C-alpha positions in Angstrom: -16.0 -4.8 78.6 -18.6 -7.6 78.3 -21.7 -6.6 80.1 -24.8 -9.2 79.6 -27.9 -6.9 78.7 -31.2 -7.1 80.3 -30.1 -8.6 83.6 -28.1 -5.7 85.4 -30.6 -3.1 86.8 -30.1 -0.6 89.9 -29.8 2.6 87.9 -31.4 6.1 89.0 -32.2 8.3 86.4 -32.8 12.0 86.8 -34.0 11.7 90.4 -33.8 14.6 93.1 -30.3 15.2 92.1 -30.8 15.3 88.2 -28.1 12.8 87.5 -28.2 9.4 85.8 -26.1 7.2 88.0 -26.1 3.8 89.4 -28.0 3.5 92.5 -25.0 2.0 94.5 -27.2 1.7 97.5 -29.1 -0.9 95.7 -26.3 -2.6 94.0 -24.0 -3.1 97.0 -26.0 -6.2 98.2 -25.8 -7.6 94.4 -22.5 -6.4 93.3 -19.9 -9.1 93.8 -22.0 -11.6 91.5 -22.7 -8.7 89.3 -19.0 -8.0 89.1 -18.0 -11.8 89.1 -20.4 -12.9 86.2 -21.3 -9.3 84.2 -18.5 -7.1 84.3 -15.4 -8.7 82.9 -13.0 -7.4 80.7 -12.7 -9.5 77.2 -10.0 -12.3 77.6 -8.1 -11.0 74.5 -7.9 -7.3 75.6 -7.1 -8.7 79.3 -4.1 -10.6 78.0 -2.7 -7.8 75.7 -3.0 -5.3 78.6 -1.3 -7.7 81.1 1.5 -8.4 78.5 2.0 -4.6 78.1 1.8 -3.9 81.7 4.4 -6.8 82.4 6.8 -5.3 79.5 6.4 -1.7 80.9 7.3 -2.6 84.5 10.1 -4.9 83.4 11.7 -1.7 81.8 11.6 0.0 85.2 13.4 -2.9 86.9 11.2 -2.9 90.1 10.6 -6.2 91.5 6.9 -7.2 92.4 5.6 -3.8 92.4 2.1 -2.4 93.5 0.3 -1.0 90.5 -1.7 2.2 91.1 -3.8 2.9 88.3 -4.5 6.8 87.9 -7.2 8.1 85.6 -6.9 12.0 84.8 -9.8 13.2 83.0 -9.2 16.5 81.4 -11.4 17.1 78.4 -14.3 18.9 80.1 -13.0 19.1 83.7 -9.6 20.4 83.1 -8.5 23.5 84.8 -11.5 25.6 85.4 -14.5 26.2 87.4 -17.6 23.5 87.1 -20.7 23.6 89.2 -19.3 26.9 90.9 -16.4 24.9 92.4 -12.8 25.0 91.4 -11.7 21.5 89.7 -9.0 19.5 90.8 -5.4 19.8 89.0 -1.8 18.4 89.1 -1.6 19.0 92.7 -4.1 16.6 93.5 -2.6 13.8 91.3 0.8 14.7 92.8 -0.5 14.6 96.4 -2.1 11.2 95.8 0.8 9.7 94.3 2.8 10.6 97.3 0.2 9.2 99.6 0.6 5.7 97.6 4.3 6.0 97.5 4.1 6.2 101.5 1.6 3.4 101.7 3.4 1.1 99.4 7.0 1.8 98.9 7.5 -0.2 95.6 4.4 1.5 93.9 4.3 2.1 90.1 1.5 4.4 88.8 0.0 3.5 85.5 -1.6 6.7 83.9 -4.4 7.0 81.7 -6.0 10.1 80.3 -7.8 11.8 77.5 -5.0 14.1 77.4 -1.7 12.2 77.5 0.2 15.1 76.4 -0.4 17.3 79.3 0.3 14.4 81.5 3.6 13.7 80.1 4.5 17.3 80.8 3.3 17.1 84.7 3.8 13.5 85.6 7.0 12.1 84.0 8.7 10.3 86.8 10.9 6.8 87.2 7.6 5.2 89.1 5.3 6.5 86.3 4.0 4.6 83.3 2.3 7.0 80.6 0.9 4.2 78.5 -2.9 5.5 78.3 -4.7 7.4 75.9 -5.4 4.5 73.7 -9.0 3.3 73.0 -11.6 3.8 76.2 -12.0 -0.1 76.4 -8.1 -0.7 76.6 -7.7 2.3 78.9 -10.6 0.7 81.5 -8.6 -2.7 81.1 -5.4 -1.2 82.3 -7.2 0.6 85.2 -9.1 -2.6 86.1 -5.6 -4.6 86.0 -4.1 -2.6 88.8 -3.9 -3.2 92.5 -5.1 0.3 93.7 -6.5 3.6 92.0 -6.2 7.3 92.1 -9.3 8.9 90.3 -10.6 12.4 90.0 -14.2 13.1 88.6 -16.2 11.0 86.5 -17.6 7.7 86.1 -14.9 6.3 83.8 -12.5 6.6 86.8 -15.2 5.1 88.7 -15.5 2.3 87.0 -11.6 1.6 86.8 -11.3 2.1 90.5 -14.3 -0.4 91.2 -13.1 -3.2 88.6 -9.5 -2.9 90.3 -10.7 -3.4 93.7 -8.2 -2.3 96.1 -7.7 1.0 97.8 -9.3 3.8 95.7 -8.2 7.5 96.5 -10.5 10.4 95.4 -10.5 13.9 96.1 -12.3 15.3 99.5 -14.2 17.9 97.2 -16.5 15.1 95.6 -18.6 15.8 98.8 -19.3 19.2 97.1 -21.0 17.2 94.1 -23.6 15.4 96.3 -25.6 12.8 94.4 -23.3 12.5 91.3 -21.9 8.7 90.4 -18.4 9.8 91.8 -19.6 11.1 95.1 -22.3 8.3 95.5 -19.6 5.6 94.9 -17.0 7.0 97.2 -19.3 7.3 100.0 -21.2 3.8 99.6 -17.6 2.2 99.1 -16.0 3.9 101.8 -13.1 5.2 99.2 -10.2 7.3 100.9 -10.9 10.9 100.2 -7.6 12.9 100.4 -7.8 15.9 102.1 -7.2 19.3 100.7 -8.5 18.7 97.3 
C-alpha cells in the first residue's frame, strides 16, 4: 500500500470515545481524490494478486464471477466476549455468504484471515477461495481486488472494504461499539448491516 506522508489528515485521536480512528465525516468530502492519488496498491503487488485470483478462479470453472472479499479477524477477537458483548463467529460469515449468494448467484468468496487453519475447517466450499494468510499487504491487496466485501470487526477489514468499493456487509452488532473505526465507517458510508449478528 502506497500512502504519501504529510498530506493526508483527518484522524481523531482519543476523542470522546477513546479510539484512534479516521474521522470519516471529515474525510467523506475529500475521500475520492485521497483514494485515487494516495491509497493505491503497489503495481507489482497488484499484478501478483490479480494473477493469483485469475488462476484460482479458473480452477473453479465459473465464468465472470462476482468476487466478494471476506476478512476474518480471529487473533484477538475470536470466539469470546469483548467490551461486554459476545463477538461474531462463523455463523455471521456463513449468513453473510448466503446473503451474497442470493444477491449475486455467481459469487466467489476470497477469504483472508489471521487464522487460515480455522477458516479451512469452517468455510471449505466450492465457491470459497482460501488464499489469505500471507503478508498483511498481500491480504489487503486481495481484499481491494474484489467487487464486494464481507467484514467483521477491525480496521483491516474496514480498509479492505473501503478500497474494494462495491457493497460492504458488516454485522449489525457494530452499533454496540459506537465511535470505533468500524462502526463509524459503516454508518458514514452506509454499509449493509446484517441483522441478527
